[in-house]
Structure formats: C-alpha cells, structure tokens
N, C-alpha and C positions, 0 to 999 in steps of 0.2 A: 804589401807582399802577402800572398796566401800560402798556407801551409801545404795545400794540395794544388797540383796543376789544374788548370781550368777543365781540361779534357777528361779528367777522372770522374766517372760517375760515382755518386755517393750512395751507399746502400740505404734502405729505408730506416735503419736504426743500427746503432753500433752495439754489438754484444758486450755484456759485462766482461771485465779483464780476466775473470776466472772461467769464463764459459768454455774455452777449449778443454781445459782440465776437467771441468764438470761433465762435459759432453764425453770425454774419453772414459770417465768412471762409468757413465751410463752405457756406453758401447761395450766395455768389458763385461758388464753384468747381463747383457743380452744374450739370448741363446744363439744368436748369429755372430757372436764375438770373433769366431775363428775367421770369418770373412770381413766383417765390418771394421775390426780394429786395424788390420793391414791396409785396407782400403782408405780409411780415414788418414792413416799415417802417410801414405802416398800422396793424397790430395793436400794434406796440411804441408808437407815438405815442398811440394810444387808451388803452393800459395806463399810460403816463406820466401822462396827464391825469387818469385815474381815480385813480392813486397820489397825485397832488397833491391831488385833491379829498378823498380819504378818509384820507390819511396811512397808507396800508397798502401793503405791497409784494407782497401776494397776487397781484393781477392780473398784475404783472410777471412773478413766478415762474411763473404759469400760462402766459403767452405763451412764455416760454423753454422750459418743459417740453413744451408742445404741439409746438413747432418741432423740439426735440430728437427727439421721437418720430417726426415726419415724415422727418427726415433719417435716422434709424436704420432706419425701415422702407422707405425708398426702394428699396434693392437687392432686397428681397423682392418688392415691387410690380412693379419692372421685370422681375424673373425671371418672375413670373406672367404678365405681359403678353406677354413674349417667348415663353412656352411655347405660346402659341396655344390654351390651354384654353378650352372654351366656358363662359362665364359668363352666357349669355342667360337662364337660369332664375332668376337671382337678381333680387331686388327692390331698386330704388334707395332708398337710405336717406332721401334727401330727400323722396322721394314719401311714404314712411311718415310722416315728421315733418310734412309739410304736411297730411295727413289728420287728424292729432291736433289741429291748431290750429283 
C-alpha cells in the first residue's frame, strides 16, 4: 500500500519542513509585503484545505515552490523595471490565456 494515491503527481522536490515559515519571514521583509503576505496566506489556506481533502501534500509543495520562485526572481524584475527598458511590444500573458478559454 502506498502513502499517496497513484494519480497524485509528485513535485520535483519536497520543501524543508520549515520552508513555509521561512518563506513568510521573507515575504514580510519584502517591500511588497502588503500585497504578498495576504496573497500567500490565501493560497496557503486553499492548499491546506485541498491537502486535507485529498490527503496529499502536493498542493502545499506547489504553493511553497511558486512563492520561492517569486521571491528569488523579485530582484531581477525590480532591476528590469528600474532600467526603464521599453516593454510595450510584449503581449500580456493574461490576455493570451483569456483568448484560449
């Protein structure tokens, strides 16, 4: 008998047990904390509910990994925005996604 159902995808790695708490500390220290902390809290709460419903940690892992990527890429995004480079020729990803639906 397996601990996880066969249909549950396994994320590439499991974050350390303290990763969500460490991530929250990083989010609170960021200049975007007023937006990021509530957004993380909402995603984390939804992932906890999904985890309880499915008995799988995958959604929790995905939330942590997604937010770790946001925090890691924030300095690069900030540098790009501060550079004043023209990004007007780019297409909004949300616009493309809405066309496919």
